[in-house]
N, C-alpha and C positions, 0 to 999 in steps of 0.2 A: 436723765435730768436735763431740763432746759438750761442752756448756758446763755447768759445775757452779756452783750457787749454794748456798753453805754457810750453815747456821744455827749460829752459835757462841754458846754459853751458858757463863757463869762459874758454876762449881759449888763449887769448893774453892779455898783459898789455894794459891798456887804452892808446890810441894814439900811439900804436905800428904801426898802419896804420894811417898815417897823412892826415888829410883833407887838401884840397886846399882852402885857405882863401884869396889868392892874385892871382886870375886867370889871365893868359896871353893868348893872342889870336893872330892868324895870318890868312892868307887866305889858308894855306897849311896844309896837314896832310901826314905823312910818312907811314901810314898803308896801308892795302890792300883794294881794292875796295869793298870787301864783308864785311869789318869790320863794326860793328854797331856804330851809333852815336845817342845820345839823343838830340833832336832838340827842342829848345824853340824859339818861335817867338812872339815878342811884339812890337807894334807900329812901324811896318816896319823895325824892327831890328831882325836879326835872328842869333843864335849861335848854334854850334854843340859841343857836349861833347863826345868824343870817349870813348867807354867802355874799349878799350885797355889801355887808360890812367887811367880811373876811377877804373879799377880793382886793381890798386896800391894805390888808395886814398879813393875811395868809397863815398866821399861826397865833393861837391864844394859849399861853402858859397858865394853867389853872390848877387849883387844888379844890376838888369837888367831893363833898361827903367823905373827906379823909383820904382821897385818892388823887395823886398828882398825875395829871393828864395833859396832853397837848391836843388841841383841836386844830386840824390842819386842812388847808384848802388850796388847791391849785386851779385857777380859773381856766388855764389852757387845757387841762385834762379833765375838768369837772370832777376832780378827785377829792372826795370828802373822806378823811380817815382820822379817827381819834386814837391816839397812842398813849400807852403807859409811859410816863416820863422816867420811870426807874428801870435801869438796866444793870443787872448783876449787883443790885443793891445801891448803885450810884444814882443820885438824882440829877437829871439833865434839864437844862433850860434851852429852848430852841429859838433860833433867829433865822432870818432869810439871808442866804449866802449871796444872792445876786446871780447865781448860776442856774442853768437849766440842764437836766440830763434827759435826753430824748423828749424835749419840750415839757418836761415835768420839773416842778419846783425842787430845788436842792436846799434842804435845811442844813444848818450847822448847830452844834451844841456849844454853848459858851464855856463849858467846863473843860473840854478837851480840843475844841476846834475841829472835831471830826465832822464829816459831811455825809448827809443822809438823803437818799432818794425818797421823796415824799410819798409817792403812790405805793411803793413796796415796803418802805421802812428799812431798807438795807443800807448799811454804812458803806459808802463808796471809797472813803479815804480817811486816814487819821488813826487815832488810838484804837478805835472800835471797828476798824475795817473788817468787813465780812460778817459782822454781827447784824442782828435784826431787832427792830423795835417790835413790841407786842401790840397788835391792834385790839381795841376795846369794842364791846357792844355799843352800837350807836345806830341812828336811823336818819336818813335824809328825806324830808317831806316838805310839802308846801306849807307856807305860813298859815293858810286857812285851815289846813288839817291840824296843825299844832294848836292853833287858837281854839278850835272846836274840842279837841281831845284833852287838852291840858289847860283849862281856863285859869288855873292858879300857877301855871309855869312862868318862869322868868326868862326874859330874852335879853341877849347881849345888846348894849348900847354903844354908839361910837365913842371912842375915848375922848376925854375932855381936851387932850392935847392934839387931837386929830385935825387935819386940815383938808382932807379929801372931800370930794363931792359925794356924800353917801346917798344922795337922792337919785343918782344916775347909775344905771347898770351899764358899765363900760364894755362889758363882754356880751351883751345881748345879741348883737349881729354876728359875732364870732361863733357863738354857740350853734348857729344854724348854717354856717358856711361849710364848704367842702374842703377847707384848708385846715392845717394844724400849725401851731406856732404863732408867735407874736407878729402882728402886722408891721410892715416897714423894715423888716430884717430879712434879706434874701437868703441868709445862711440858715434860717430857721423856719420861715413860713413856706411850707411845701404841701403839695397835694399828695394823697396816699394812693399810689398807683399799683401796689402789689397786694391789695386787699382781697382775700380769698372767699369772703362770705357774702351772702345776699344782703344781710343787714348792714347798715351804714357804719363806717369806722367811728362815728360819733354817737352811736347807739349807747344810751346809758346802760351800764352793766353793773351787777352786784357781784363783786369778787370775794370768794370765800376760800380760806386756807385752813385745813384741819389736819393735824398730825402730818404735815409735810405734803399733803395732797391739795392741789388748788384747782378751782373751777370757777368760771365766770358765767353768769346767767344774764344774757342780754334781755332788755325789757321787751323787745319785739317778740322774742321767742317765748317768754313767759306769757305775754298777752295773748299770743296765738294759741296757747294751751289753756284758754279760758281763765287766764289770770293766776294760775297756780301750777307750780311744778314741785313734785316730791323727788328726792334724790338721796343717795347715800354717799358721803364723802368722809374719808378718814375714819370709817367705822361709825359715823354719826348719821342718823336719819334726820333729814332736814326738809323744810318746806320753804319755798320762795313765792311771795305774793307780788303781783303787779296790779296797781290801781291808779286812778288819777292822782292820788296822794303821793305815790312813790313806789319804790321797790323795798321789800322787807323780807328778812330771813329769820327763821326760828327752828329750834328742835321740834320735829313734827309729832313726837309722842305716838307715832303710828296712826295718827288720825287722818282719815280721808276727807279732804275739803272740796266743797263745790261752791262756785260763785253764786251769789244771790242775784236776782233779776236786775237790781240797780247797779251791779258790778262794784259796789263799795265794800261789801262784807262777804264772808264765806261761812257756809254751813258745815258743821262737822261734829261728830260724836254727840248728836242730840241738841246742839246749841248753835248760836251764831257768834262768829269771831270777828273782831276788828283787826285788820292786818297792820294798821299803823301802830297799834299798841300791843298786840298779841293777847288782848283780853277777851274773854267770852262773856256772854250775857248771864251765864250761871256762876260767874265769879272766878273762873280759872284764868291762869296766865301762862302763855308759852314763854320759853326761855329764848331771849334774843341771841343770835349768833354774831360774834365779831365779824366785821365785813369791811370792804372797801367799795364805795360807790364811785364809779368813774366811767370815762369813755371807753368803748370797746378797744380802740387802737392802743390805749395805754395798758390795758390788761394784756393785750397781745404782746406788746413790747416787753412787759415784765415776765410773762409766763409762757409765751409761744402760742401757736395756732391750735394746738391740741387741747388747750386748757379752757374750752368753752363747752357749755351744755348746748348741744344742737339736737333739737327734738327728733329729727330724722334718724339720728345715730343712736338714740337711747330709748 
């Protein structure tokens, strides 16, 4: 089992970045078509949470179709994870601690003051130390993909009390840099010099854990496999798709998929499937798998160098 040693640094006062606990929604979003949104779909209801808004708040405490969830986002790790807010029957409400663990957001819960690493969901300290939050099925896709697939979907709006510049993507330059960590802090902003893979440390990766077995699927690896990878993890047969819309994972149902010529859809079992929704033209739907969408270096920090799907090795 991979043993993690975290480097935790105090950066800001607690709640200097304010969570959204009273989310507002509409049918419109003022961002760019290429902006990413975290999408949650439950019981025929779908909502999108733009990362451009989340980069200013980092967590939304939400009750959605009867399920208490937290939509979390760390812009330093590009880590989008939706968690169940109930742990052992206790309902938790999350805020931003002001700390970073391995350059990742550290959440805290207001009920016990326990602190949680956002990308892994592991409790680092407090009443729940050593326990883990449960990741929920979700997808990270472009706004244009969401708008096309879910025309009736609702999208998170900036809070009425918000004072941030929601029209500016403050992390656009960072996303394409060779450094990790916040700028202007010599303790934290560093180059990754021990990276063992050909793909970049900031390669977007879909991390999946099933029955204690974890594996990350880098976008470049999936793209090189004609946009689709099938695998077995924790006894579950799964498929990972990569398109311009994003990275998506489902139970494969033993279907063999082949990319269509326009690279936006996949053929399988006599029909065509939309990777962003998991739906087929003949009315079937694949089961979305709980996942973490994040930079490869963060998945490595949480799970080790052996926890990647590398095409040459499989």
